[in-house]
C-alpha positions in Angstrom: 60.6 110.8 81.5 59.2 110.6 85.0 61.0 111.6 88.2 62.0 108.0 89.0 63.9 107.6 85.7 65.7 111.0 86.2 66.7 109.9 89.8 68.0 106.6 88.5 70.0 108.3 85.7 71.5 110.8 88.1 72.4 108.1 90.6 74.1 106.0 87.9 76.1 109.1 86.6 77.2 109.9 90.2 78.2 106.3 90.8 80.4 106.2 87.6 81.9 109.6 88.5 82.7 108.4 92.0 84.5 105.2 90.7 86.5 107.3 88.2 87.3 109.9 90.8 88.4 107.2 93.3 90.7 105.6 90.7 92.2 109.0 89.8 92.8 109.7 93.5 94.5 106.4 94.0 96.7 106.9 91.0 97.7 110.5 92.1 98.5 109.4 95.6 100.4 106.3 94.5 98.1 103.9 96.2 97.2 102.1 93.0 98.4 98.7 92.0 97.0 95.2 92.3 94.0 94.2 94.3 96.0 93.0 97.3 95.4 96.4 98.9 99.0 97.0 99.9 100.1 99.3 97.0 102.5 96.9 95.4 105.3 97.4 97.9 107.2 94.5 96.4 104.7 91.7 96.8 104.3 89.0 94.1 100.5 89.1 94.2 100.1 90.1 90.5 102.3 90.2 87.4 102.7 94.0 87.7 104.0 93.7 91.2 106.3 90.9 90.4 107.7 92.8 87.5 108.3 95.9 89.6 110.0 93.8 92.3 112.2 92.0 89.8 113.2 95.3 88.2 114.0 96.8 91.6 116.2 93.8 92.5 118.0 94.0 89.2 118.7 97.6 89.7 120.2 96.9 93.2 122.4 94.2 91.8 120.4 91.3 93.2 119.7 88.5 90.8 116.5 86.9 92.1 114.0 85.5 89.7 
């Protein structure tokens, strides 16, 4: 293997590690969720957000669907 292949492999590994690290960071800080970028604060942008909002409303006594 030449130096070019080693650099490409190292860059690929660093990229994958950065993506995994970023996702772990978002998960630990509670900023994960759907792709809307607002952290699923009750929006109905994706099924996961809608389910959380429905569950929250049911817990508070509201019966919205």
